[in-house]
C-alpha positions in Angstrom: 9.2 -17.9 -46.7 9.9 -18.6 -43.1 7.2 -18.0 -40.4 8.5 -17.0 -37.0 6.8 -17.6 -33.7 6.5 -13.9 -33.2 4.6 -13.5 -36.5 2.2 -16.2 -35.3 1.7 -14.5 -31.9 1.1 -11.2 -33.6 -1.7 -12.7 -35.8 -3.2 -14.4 -32.7 -3.1 -11.1 -30.8 -4.7 -9.2 -33.7 -7.5 -11.8 -34.0 -8.2 -11.5 -30.3 -8.4 -7.7 -30.5 -10.8 -8.0 -33.4 -13.0 -10.4 -31.5 -13.1 -8.1 -28.5 -14.0 -5.1 -30.7 -16.7 -7.1 -32.4 -18.2 -8.0 -29.1 -18.1 -4.4 -27.9 -19.6 -2.7 -31.0 -21.9 -5.3 -32.5 -22.8 -8.2 -30.2 -23.6 -6.2 -27.1 -26.2 -4.1 -28.9 -28.1 -7.2 -29.9 -27.8 -8.8 -26.4 -29.0 -5.6 -24.7 -32.1 -5.5 -26.7 -33.1 -9.0 -25.5 -32.1 -8.7 -21.9 -34.8 -6.3 -20.6 -37.9 -6.6 -22.7 -41.1 -5.1 -21.2 -43.3 -7.9 -19.9 -47.1 -7.7 -19.9 -49.9 -10.0 -19.0 -52.6 -10.6 -16.4 -50.6 -9.9 -13.3 -48.3 -7.3 -15.0 -48.8 -3.7 -16.0 -50.2 -2.9 -19.4 -48.1 -1.9 -22.4 -47.3 1.7 -23.3 -49.0 3.7 -26.1 -48.4 2.3 -29.6 -47.5 -1.1 -28.2 -49.5 -4.3 -27.5 -49.1 -7.4 -25.5 -48.0 -10.4 -27.6 -46.8 -13.7 -26.1 -46.2 -11.9 -22.7 -44.0 -9.1 -24.1 -44.8 -5.6 -25.2 -44.2 -5.2 -29.0 -44.6 -2.4 -31.4 -48.0 -2.0 -33.0 -46.5 -0.8 -36.3 -46.6 -3.2 -39.3 -43.1 -3.9 -40.5 -42.4 -3.2 -44.2 -40.4 -5.5 -46.4 -37.5 -4.2 -48.4 -37.9 -4.9 -52.1 -35.8 -7.9 -53.3 -35.6 -10.2 -56.2 -37.2 -13.2 -54.4 -40.9 -13.9 -55.0 -42.9 -13.3 -51.9 -46.4 -14.9 -51.6 -49.0 -14.1 -49.0 
């Protein structure tokens, strides 16, 4: 089986397109959630309802629940 230069360029192009699509649909959502967090503290406004100030940022007051898994979890 002979590999042509055009086959190689097509694979490179498809890889770049997949990287761009991954950046648009998956990575930007994660980055946007960390870019503009609500700050709180002594010189800053208080947090909204159902949120509290933790380490200088407003975080949810709800306790996260763990999904059941096969690993033993100890308190």
